VEXDOSE-545030 format. One record per residue: y negated, x negated, z negated of N, C-alpha, C, O in turn; residue in three letters. Coordinates in steps of 0.05 Angstrom, whole numbers, plus 5000, padded with zeros to 4 digits. Example, Ala and Ser with C-alpha at 12.3 -4.5 7.8 and 13.67 -1.06 7.14 Angstrom:
<recs>
511447364844509047544844506647364844506647154831ALA;504547434858502147274857499947424843497747324839SER;
</recs>
This chain:
<recs>
787352184830788452174856787052324879786152554875MET;786852194900784952284922786352564934785352784934LEU;788852494943790652714955793452724936794752524929VAL;793952974929795852974909798852954921799252994945THR;800652874904803152854915804153104930805553084951VAL;803453344919804453614927803753634957805153694976ALA;800853564955799453584983801153455003802153565022TYR;801453194996802952995015805553115025806253145048TRP;807153175001810253295008810153535029811953555045VAL;807853725028807453965046806853865073807753975093MET;805253635074804153555100805853375113805653365138ALA;807853205101808952985113812053005107813552845120CYS;813253175090816353195086817753255108820053165110TYR;816653395128818453445155818453195168820553125179PRO;816253025170816652755183818552605169820152465181ILE;818552625140819952425128823252505133824952335137TYR;823752775131826152855138827152785164829652765167MET;825552735185826252655210827052375210828752295225GLU;825652215193826451935189829251925174831151795181THR;829152065154831652065138834352115154836351965154ALA;834052355169836052405190836952215204839252155204LYS;834852075219835351835236836151615226836951445242ARG;836151545198837051305187839651375172841251195167ASN;840151605166842151705152842451525123844651465115SER;840551475112840351345088838451445063836751625066SER;838851345042836851465022834551265018834551025024SER;832551395007830251185001830951004976829450814970ILE;833051064963833550834941834750594954834850374942HIS;835550614977837150374989835250124988832850164992VAL;836149884983834549664985832949655009834049695031PRO;830349595007828549605033827249835042825249825057GLY;828150045033827550325043824850415036823650575050ALA;823550285010820950275009819750005014820849805004VAL;817950005026816349735035813549685027811749815039LEU;812949525011810349435004808849205020810048995024LEU;806449255028805249025047802448965033800949135025ILE;802148735032799248655022798048525047799448395062SER;795448555050794248415072792748175067792548005085CYS;791348135038789447955033788948035006788448275000TYR;788947824987787347874959786447554951787647414936GLU;784447504964782847254956784546994952783646804940LEU;786846994964788346724962790246694944791746504944GLY;790446934923792246884903794447104909794247284926HIS;796847064892798947244900797947494890796747504869ARG;798447744911797448024907798248144884800648184883PRO;796748214866797448404843797948704851799148874838ILE;796848724877797449004894800148994903801049204912GLY;801648784903804548784906806248804876808048954869LEU;805148604863807148524838807548744820809848804811THR;805248884813805449104795806749354805808449464791ARG;806049454832807749674842810549604845812349764839PRO;811249334856814049254858815449284830817749374829LEU;814349214811816249204787816249514779818349594770ARG;814149684779814349994770816350114788817950264778ALA;816350044815818550164829821450104822823350264824LEU;821449824813824449744808825049864784827349944781GLU;823449894765824150004741824550324741825450434721ASN;823850464763824350714768826850754789827150964800ALA;828350534792830850584808830650484836832550474851GLY;828250394842828150314875828350064880828049914861PHE;828849974902829349674907827249614932828049614955SER;824949564926822849554950823049254961823749054948PRO;822349274988821849024999818748974998817149154990GLY;817948725006815348645004814848465024816548315032THR;812448475035811048265059808648215047807648395033ILE;807447995049804547905046803747785069804447555073ASP;802147915087802047805112799347585112798347495133ILE;798547535088796547325086797947065089796946885101ALA;800647035076802046785076804646775092805846565096VAL;805447045104808146995118807747225140805747385139GLU;809647235161809047415180810347645178812147685162PRO;809447845196810948115191813348115200813948065223LEU;814948175182818148215186818648465198818248675187ASP;819648455223819548745236822248855227822549095225THR;824048705220826748815209825748985185825849225187GLU;824848885167823849025144822649285153823349495143LYS;820549255174819249505177820849735193820249975193VAL;822749625204824849765218826349955196826650195200LYS;827249835174829149975155827450145138828550335127ARG;824350115134823150285114822850545122822450615145ALA;823250725101822650995100820551115089819951355090GLU;819050875076816150945064815150655060816350475047PHE;812650645074810950405072808350425058806850605065ILE;807750265038804950225024803850035030805049825029GLY;801250035037799749815045797249755027795449925028ILE;797049565014795149504994792749395007792649195022SER;790249564999787649495012785549524990783849704990VAL;785649344972783449324948780849174959779249134941PRO;780149094980778248994988777449045016779149135031MET;774849005028774149035055775848875076776548995097HIS;776448615072777748485090780448595093781348635115THR;781748645071784648755070784749035087786549105103ALA;782849145080782649435095782549395125784049545139LEU;781049205136780949175162783349055174784249135196ARG;784448855158787148765170789148965166790848965184LEU;789449165146791249365146791349585167793349695176GLY;788649645173788349815200789449705227790649825244VAL;788649405227789549295252792649275254793749235275HIS;794249305224797149305224798349545229800749535236LEU;797049775228797650025229799450135256801450275256LEU;798050035277799050045306801849895309803749985321GLN;801749705298804549525301806549665288808649685300ARG;806149775262808049915245809150135259811650165261ILE;807250325272808150545283809550525308811150705315ARG;809050275326810650165348813750135338815650235350THR;813649985314816149925306817750135291820250125291ILE;816350325279817750505262815850775262814550855243ASN;816050895289813851145291813651375268811551485263PRO;815751415256815951645238815451555210815051735194TYR;815451355203815351265173812651345160810551305171VAL;812851475137810451555124809051335112810351175099PRO;806351285115804851055105802551145086800951335089ILE;802750975066800751025042798850805042799750585038CYS;796350825045794650565038793450655008792550885003MET;793550434990792650454965791150204958791449974967TYR;789050304937787450114932783850184932783150384943GLY;782450054923779650164920778750254953777650464958LEU;779450094969778150144998779750375012778850475032TYR;781750455001783250665008782050945007782151115024ALA;780750934979779651204974776851234987776051434998GLU;775651004985772551024997772951095026771051205038LEU;775051025039775151065069777351285073778351285096ASN;778151425059780151635061779751835084781651875099ALA;777551965088776852105113777951995136779652115147ASP;777051735147777851605168780851535166782251585187TYR;781951445148784351305147786451555149788551525160LEU;785751805137787852035141787652145170789352295178LEU;785752075183785652175212786151995231785852045255SER;787151725221788251525237790951425228791051195219HIS;792851555230795651445228796351385196798451285189GLU;794451455177795251425150795651675139794051855143VAL;798351705123799051975111798152015082798352225071ASP;797051795071796851865042794951655033795351425041PHE;792951695017790651515006790651514976789951724965CYS;791151314962790751344931789751084918790150874929ILE;788351114895787050914884787450904854789251044844SER;785850764839786450804809789050664799789650444807GLY;790650814782793250734775795150764796796850934795GLU;794950584818796850584838799650584837801050704853VAL;800650424815803450384812804750664804806650744816SER;803750784786804651074777804451264796806051454794THR;802851264814802451444837804551364856805951544865GLN;804951084864806751044884809551124872811051234887LEU;810151064849813151154841813251454840815351554847VAL;811351624833811351904840811751964866813452134871ALA;810451864885810751894915813251864921814752054927LEU;814151614920816951524923818851724915820651794931ALA;818751824890820651994879820552264893822552404894GLN;818152344903818152584914819552574941819952794953SER;820252344951821552314979824152264976825452224996LEU;825352264949827852194946829952404956829452634950ALA;832252364971833652604977836252564963836952334957VAL;837752814957840352774944842352784962843353004969LYS;843152544973845152554987846952244986845652044978LYS;849252234992850451944991849051785010848051895030GLN;848951525006847751325023850151205040850850965036ALA;851251355056853751285070853750985083855750845084VAL;850950915094850950675109849950465090849350245099GLU;849750505063848750295047850450095046849249885041GLN;852950065050854449905045854749685071855649455071LYS;853649835091853749675116850749515123850349395144HIS;849049545102846349415104846749115094848349075075ARG;845448925105845648655095844448655065842648805056PRO;845748485053844148445022842348245024842848005030THR;839548375017837448235024835448254997834848494990ILE;834548074983832848054964829648104974827747954976ASN;829748414980827348434995824748424974822448384982ASP;825348464946823248434928822448204922820948184903GLY;823347974936822647694926819747644939819147664963LYS;818147594919815247524927815047254941816747084936LEU;813147204957812546914967812346734941811646814919PRO;813046464948812646264927809646194920807946144937ASP;809146204895806446144887805145914901802645924904LEU;806745694911805545454926804545544950803245374962GLU;804645774961803945854986800745974985799346025004LYS;800145994959797446114953795645854948796345614947TYR;793045964944791045754936791345624913792645744896ALA;790445364905790845224883788345184867786145234877ARG;788545104842786345034828785844714831787744564830PHE;783344634833782444394843780444284825778244394823GLU;781144044809779043944790779343624794781443514791ASP;776843484803777343194803779643094819780742894809ASN;780643194841782743124855785443204849787343174863GLY;785343344822788143454814788443734821786743904815GLU;790843804834791544054843793444174825795444054817LEU;793044414819795044584803795944814815794344924831ARG;798544944811799345184819797945404805797645404781THR;796945634821795745834805797146124804798046224825VAL;797246244780798346484778796046694773793646614771GLY;796846944772794747164771795447384760797847464762TYR;793647504747793947734726791247874726789247774736THR;791448154711789048284704789748404679792048514675GLU;787648394658788048534633787248834632788248994616THR;785148884655784049194655783749254682783749094701THR;783449494683782949634711780449764703779849864681GLN;778649754730776449894730773949754714774449544702GLY;771549844713769349724699767349924687766750124698CYS;766349854662764550064651761849994662759950114651LYS;761149824683758449814692758249954718760349984731HIS;756050024727755550164756753850004774752050114786LEU;754249784777752749584797753049744823755249804833CYS;750549814834750750014858751949914882752850074897THR;752049644888753349554914756149494908757349364926HIS;757449554887760349484879762049734888761449974884CYS;764149654900766149904905767849974881769750134886PRO;767449884856769150004837767650234825769150424820ILE;765150274820764250514809764750774822765050974808PRO;764750794849765051084863768651144853769451374852PRO;769950954849772951044842773351114814774551314807VAL;772050884794772450924766770751034750771351104727TYR;768251064763765851244749765151114720764951264701ASN;764950874717764350714695766250704675765550644653GLY;768950754680770950774661772850474667773150374690LYS;773850394647775850194652778250234627777950334605PHE;780450124636782850164622784349894615784749724633PHE;785149854592786649634588789649614598790949824594PRO;790849434610793149394619795049324593794249174575VAL;797349434590799049384568799349084562800248944580GLN;798748994537798948704530801648584538801648364548ARG;803648704536806348604542806548574572807948394582GLU;805348754588805848744617804248474626805348314642THR;801848434618800048174623801447944616802047774633VAL;802047924590803747694582806347624593807147394595LEU;808047864602810447814616810147724646811947604658ASP;807547794659806647684686805847404682806247244700GLU;804647324660803947074658806746874654807146664666ILE;808246964639810546804634812646794653814446624652GLN;812446984671814346964696813046754715814446584727LYS;810446764716809246594739809246284726809346084740GLN;809046274700809345974691812045864696812445634701VAL;814246084693816945994701816945884732818545714740ALA;815146004746815645914775813845674779813845584802GLU;812345574762810945314765808145344760806945134759GLY;806445624754804145644752802945464724804045464702ALA;800745314732799645164705796845234705795245104692THR;796045444719793145524719793145814724794145894746HIS;792146024704792046304714789246394715787446334700ILE;789046564737786546714743786346974734787847134746THR;784847064717784647304709782547474726780147424724PHE;783547654740782147764764780848034757780248194774GLY;780448084727779248334721776348354736774848164742ASP;775748624740772748604759770748484734768548384741PRO;771448514708769848364684771448334661771848524646ASP;772548094658774248044634772948114606774348184587PHE;770148104605769348174580768448464573767248534553LEU;769448634594769148924588770149044560769149234549ASN;772448874551773848904524774548614517776648504521GLY;771948484503772448164500774348124482775847934487PRO;774848274456777048204440779548244449781348084442MET;780048454464782448504475783448284493785648184488TYR;782048194513782047954528782847684512784847544516GLY;780847644492781347414477783847424459784847204452LEU;784747634451787647624437789747544456791447374450ARG;789647644481791647564501791547264506793647124506ILE;788947144509788746874510789746694489790646474493LEU;789346804465790446644440793446654442794646444435ARG;794746854449797346834449798646714475800946634474THR;797346704496798046544522797646224511799446054514MET;795346174498794945904494797445784473798445554473SER;797845984457800145894434802745844448804345684439GLU;803245964466805945914482806045754503808045644510ALA;803045724517803045494536800945344530798945424542TYR;800445124511798045014503796644844528794244784528PRO;798344784550796744614570796344824597796344724620ASN;796045084592795545254614792745284613791445344593LEU;791745244639788645274642788245564653790045694665THR;785745644648785245914667782245944673780645774666TYR;781446184687778746234694778746564695780746704698ASP;776246644692775846944694773247004702771646814706PHE;772447264706770047374719768547554699769747724686THR;766047514696764447694679761547684688760647514702THR;760047914676757347924681755647734667756347644645LYS;753347684679751347524665750747634636751047504616ILE;749847904637749248014611751548014592750848024568GLU;754247994596756147954577756647674567757447624544HIS;756047474585755547214579753647134556753946954540ILE;751447304559749147284536750047434511749747334488LEU;751247684516752447854496754247684479753747634455LYS;756247584491758547474478758747164476760847024475HIS;756247064475756046754473757746634457759046434464ARG;757946734433759246654411762346544415763446364402LYS;763546694436766646644441766846404463769046324469HIS;764646294473765146104494766645874485768545774496PHE;765645784464767245504453769945544448771545364452SER;770645774440773545854438775045854463777245744466GLU;773446014483774346054510775045754520777145724532PHE;773345564514773945294526776545194513778345104526ALA;776545204485779145084471781545204481783645074481GLU;781345454489783745624496784345514528786345594540LEU;782745344538783745254566781945384591782645354614GLY;779745514584777945604607776845374621775945184607CYS;776745354646775945174663773645264680772045094689ARG;773445504685770745594700770645904697772646054694PHE;768145974697767846264697766146374724764146244733VAL;766946564734765646674757763746904748764547084734ILE;760846874759759547114752758147224777757447054793SER;757647474784756247564810753247594801752347794789ALA;751747364810749147324800747447494822745447624815VAL;748447494851747847644874744647584883744147604907GLU;742847514866740347494875738547384851739447414828SER;736147274855734247204834731847394836730147394819LEU;731847564856729247724864729747984848731648134850SER;727347994830726948274812727748494825729148654813HIS;726748554853726948764864729948854873731149064870LYS;730748634883734048644894735148714868736048944866VAL;735348544845736848594822736548904811738449024800LEU;734548984814733649254804734949484826735749704819THR;734949414846736349644870739549604861740849804855ILE;740649364859743249364853744049394822746349374813LEU;741849444809742549494781744449314764746249394750GLU;743649054768745148834756744548784726746248674712LYS;742248884716741348854691741348564678741848514655HIS;740648404696739548124689737248004702736448094724HIS;736147824693733947674706734547384712736347254702THR;732847274730733446984735733346864705735346724700ARG;731546894685731646704660733946784649734846624633ALA;735847044652738147054641740346884651742246794638ASP;739746864678742146684692741846384684743746224684VAL;739146294677738846044667740245984641741745794637GLU;739646204621740746234597743946214595745146104577THR;744846364616747946384619748946134627751046054617ALA;747645974647748345704651748545514627750445364624LEU;746445534610746445394585748645434566749845254554GLU;749245704565751545794545754145644556755245474543ILE;754945734583757745644594757845334599759945224593VAL;755645204608755944904613755944754586757044534583HIS;754544914563754144784540756944794523757244664502GLY;758744954533761644994522763544794538765944764534ALA;762344684556764244504574765744674595767944604605GLY;764744884602766145044624763945054645761545054640ILE;765145074672763545104693762745424702764445594703ALA;760245464706759545694718759345684747757745544759LEU;761045854759760745894790759646194801761046394805ARG;757246174802755446414809756346504836756646324853PRO;756646754841756746874870754346994875752847064856THR;753747034902751247154914751947344937753947324952TRP;749847544936749447684965746447674973744647834969VAL;746447404987743847304998742247495020739847495024PRO;743947615030743047785054742848105046744948215041PHE;740848225045741048505038738248595051736548425055THR;737748835058735248945070733048855057730948835070PRO;733048805032730448755012730148475007728248394994TRP;731948295016731548015011730047905026730447945050THR;727647735019726047635038727147325043729047215033THR;725447235061725746925068725346755046726946575041LEU;722946805030722746675006724646724986725246524972ASP;725946974980727946994966730346824969731346704950ASP;731346814995733246645003733146344995734946204986TYR;730746285001730146004996730145924966730845704958ILE;729146144950729646124923732146064911732445904893GLU;733946194921736846184915737845884917739045764899ILE;737245764946737945504952736945304932738245124922ILE;734245354928733045164909733845214882733845014868GLU;734645444870735945454845738745294844739545164826PHE;739745354865742645214865742544874863744044724851VAL;740244814879739844494880738844414855739844224844ASP;736644554842735544464817737144464797737044274781THR;738844654794741044664770743744524773745644564759HIS;743544354795745744184807748344354808750244274795ARG;748544564820750544774825751644754853753244924859LEU;750944554872752044554898755044604899755944774914VAL;756544464883759444464883760444664865762844644859TYR;758944844854759745054840759745314859760845524853HIS;758445274881758245494903759645434926759045224938VAL;761445594936762745574962760545654982759145844977ASP;760345505003758345535025758245855033756145975037PRO;760745955034760846215050758946395035757746565047VAL;758446345004757046474988753846545002752646754999GLN;752846325016750546335029750146495056748046505070PHE;752446615061752746765086753347075079753447245096SER;753847125053754847405051752447615056750247575047VAL;753147825072751548045075752348285062754748345060ARG;750348435053750848665035752748875054751948955076LEU;755348935040756649195055756349445036756549445012LEU;755949645053755049905040757350085051757350205072ILE;759250105034761650275044761050575039759150655026PRO;762750735053762651045045762751075015764450945003PRO;761051245000761451294976760151134957760451174933GLY;758750944968757450714951755150844937753751014948SER;754850744913752550864894750250784906748250914902TYR;749950544923747250484938746050704952743550714958LEU;747850894959746951094976745151274963743351384975LEU;745351284940743551464919740551294911738851404897ASN;740251064920737950934911735551044933736051054957ARG;733551104925731151154942730450934966729550974988PRO;731150664953730150474973732650464996732050385019GLU;735050534991737150575014736450805032736450795056THR;735851015019735551255034732651225051732051405067LYS;731251025049728650975065729650825090728350805110ALA;732350715086733350585112734250705134734850945132LEU;734450615154735850735181738750655181739450455194ASP;740450795168742950745165744950885183744551125188LEU;746950755195748750875211751450785207752150555212THR;753250995197755850965190757850865216758251005236LEU;758850615211760850545233763650585215764250415198ASP;765250795220767550825209769650625213771250555196GLN;769750525241771450305242771250045228773049885225THR;768750015221767849755207767849815177767449635161ALA;768250085168768050185142765750115123765950045100PHE;763850145138761050075125758550215139758850305162SER;756450225128753950305141752650075150752449865137TYR;751850115172750249875190747349865184745950075184MET;746349655180743249655172742049435184743449235184TRP;739649405197738149155205736149105185735049285171GLU;735448815183733648745161730748775176730448725200HIS;728648865161726248905171724548675184722648705199PRO;725548405174725148185185726848065200728847945191ASP;726348075226728548015243729447735241731647675250ALA;727847555229728747245224731147255207733047105210ARG;730947445187733047445163736147495180738147365175MET;735847695199738547745215739147505230741547445232ASP;737447355241737947085257739146915238741246805243GLU;737846895215738746655197741546735188743146555184LEU;742246955184744747045175747246955196749446855189HIS;746347035224748246965246748746665243751046565242LYS;746246515243746446235243747946065222749345865226THR;747446195195748846095176751846145171753345995160VAL;752446405183755146485184756846295205758946195198ASN;755746255228757346055246757345775234759445645234VAL;755245685223755545445211757545405191759045215192LEU;757845585171759545585148762545605157764445495146VAL;762545755177765745795193766245505204768045375194GLU;764745435222765145145236765344915216766944725222ASN;763944905193764244695176766344715157767244505147ASN;767244945152769644985135772344905150774244785139GLY;772244995178774544955193774844655200777044555206ARG;772744515200772644205204772344015182771943775184ASN;772644155158773143985130770543865125770643645113GLY;767843965133765443815125764943865095765444075083ILE;764043645087763543675054761343895048759343935063ASP;761944015028760244265017757244145014755344275021ILE;756943905004754043795001752543815028750243905029LEU;753943705052752343705077751943975088749944045100ASP;753944135083753444445087750944565079749244675093THR;751044525053748844615037745944565044744144735043PHE;745544255051743144175056742344215085740044175093TYR;744744315106744144375129743144705130741544795147ARG;744244845109743245105108740345165099738945355106ILE;739644965081737044915072735144865093732944985094TRP;735844685111734244605131733444855150731144895158GLU;735945015157735645225174733445425165731745515180LEU;733745485140731645675127729045565124727045695128ALA;728945305117726245195115724945195145722545235147ALA;726345145167725645135192724245385202722145375215ASP;725745625196725145895202722245925185720446045196ILE;721945835160719545875145717145715159714745785157ARG;717945485174715945305183715145135166712845045167GLY;716745045146715944825125718444615126720644655136GLN;717644405113719444175110721144215084720044285063VAL;723544175087725144205065724444005042724043765047MET;724444105018723843904997725643704991727843725002THR;725243494973726943274972729943334961730243484941LYS;731843244973734543314968735543124942734942894939GLN;737143284923738243174901741143114904742843204888ARG;741942944929744842934932746342734910748742764905ARG;744942564899746042424880746642554853748342464838GLU;745142764848745142864823747343134823747643264803LYS;748243184842750343434842752643394826753643174825GLN;753543584811755743544791758343644809757943814826LEU;760943544803763243654818763943874798763243874775PRO;765344064811766744314794769344414793770344414815ALA;770444484779773344594782773144844800770944974798PRO;774844924815774945114835777845214843779745074836ARG;778045404854780845504868779945394900777745354909THR;782545364913781945254940781045474962780545424985THR;781045674954780645964972777345984970776246014948GLU;776145984988773246044989772846364983774146524996ALA;771446444968771146724959769946914983768046834996TRP;770947134988769347285006770947544999773147544988PHE;769347785007770348055002771848185024772748415021CYS;
</recs>
């Protein structure tokens, strides 16, 4: 825990007492604890579901808001005596900080906790800008301890005058991204079997928080989350672990139990290229148990870039992984970070040509070709000599170190591709057309003619309807 509960109580308990006196109510009153999620990649946020259940089990009646799919309910904010904001990723943090002033305007004295990976990485800034507490790691346990520390022993005189509202009801699964395959749409549920990661990829926000450790989530918790979402209509489950194969047999046992209970349920998961190679023998069973696609953070094909990011795979490994996954009848969806200070124009075009050659255009959301390296405070990248050689400036309001590419053409290409992807996505342009337009832009900058297109050979691929970004 970054800031202890004891420290928080010393610093903020007087503020809380002011709120408690003003509201004359207990923190155990329905809605007195409010959890807010800003964005979690288009799925129902586990940053709400698990803390919500933990707080309910501890005797609280939390309210919830997911501003990704519903408006900010000002009445819920007014009633709150403690607010937790989930910020597991960069986009969520930026939205959460924007939300802070609105919350302070509605409920000036309410204690606010930001929790998740990006809360700890940016705690110095957040604790000096309207946030009272930052936690990460096992956030459910810490949120319960924090809420319990705030509880006051007095009769909730006004509890009976408050409206009876099911504040803890989460938005319907239908409001989130769908699983799509050959024109079929399925409702998606979400869970995680582990927390943390045993790998130390330097650009990833997880290592600075977990330091190469990962922890299994109780099997019963995972299966219960699946069961409840299936009851709500989920027919596909996304396993959002940073790496599902950190504990391969643990995950496989959960999959077997899930498949036995729900034989028609499909799923996807995320894992490293090196894990695909190491655990190749399991992929035929993954397919039999309903796996439709696997996401893997390839990031680059450049040996130099892969070394700096400490990915521990090569281009040849990526090609082998494709053979393993596709050979089992599962789609591999690689993700990329094509704009880094060390990525050359040739490297960028190599990624484009690789995707085209291996008929992966529909396996890659176009936004992937516009992703620019984020270097947040605390990043392991800051320890690399190649990063130390850069002229970095920390922009606290952007929660990242700013960098410029030594080849100005790359920064210009990034801006152009970013605008293209955003506009084409908004206008519903086919992924294939966007892909080949990106290739044309890169080829033009290099002063060469684009090689022959393979439009007729591109393979369709299952996906979720939310384009990935961080």
